C-alpha positions in Angstrom: -19.5 30.4 -10.2 -15.9 29.4 -10.4 -14.7 26.6 -12.6 -13.7 23.4 -10.7 -10.7 21.3 -11.0 -10.1 17.7 -9.7 -6.5 16.5 -9.8 -4.5 13.8 -8.1 -1.2 12.1 -8.0 0.0 8.7 -7.1 2.4 8.3 -4.1 5.7 7.2 -5.6 7.9 7.7 -2.6 9.5 11.0 -1.4 8.6 14.2 -3.1 11.0 15.3 -5.7 11.4 18.1 -8.3 9.1 16.3 -10.7 6.2 16.5 -8.3 6.9 20.2 -7.6 7.1 21.2 -11.3 4.6 18.8 -12.6 1.7 19.2 -10.1 2.3 21.1 -6.8 3.3 24.4 -8.3 0.2 24.4 -10.6 -2.1 23.4 -7.8 -1.0 26.4 -5.7 -1.5 28.7 -8.7 -5.0 27.3 -9.5 -6.3 27.8 -6.0 -6.8 31.5 -6.4 -8.9 31.2 -9.6 -10.8 27.9 -9.3 -12.6 25.6 -6.8 -9.9 23.0 -6.4 -10.1 19.4 -5.2 -6.7 17.6 -4.9 -5.9 14.1 -3.7 -3.3 11.4 -3.4 -4.6 8.3 -5.1 -3.4 5.4 -2.9 -5.6 2.3 -3.3 -3.5 0.3 -0.9 -4.1 2.8 1.9 -7.8 2.0 2.1 -8.9 -0.3 4.9 -9.8 -3.9 3.7 -13.4 -3.4 4.7 -13.7 -0.4 2.4 -12.3 -2.4 -0.5 -14.6 -5.4 0.2 -17.7 -3.1 0.0 -17.2 -2.6 -3.7 
């Protein structure tokens, strides 16, 4: 079984070199050797009914 990785980033506006070198380049590299789960963590994008359920 492959190792798993879970990684995310916060949306901070337009993509820039920091996103590319800090996360995206590594995410692409890891996909061939691990089971990868990537996400964009944006609490404000959730519908209000989802937040209220917590």
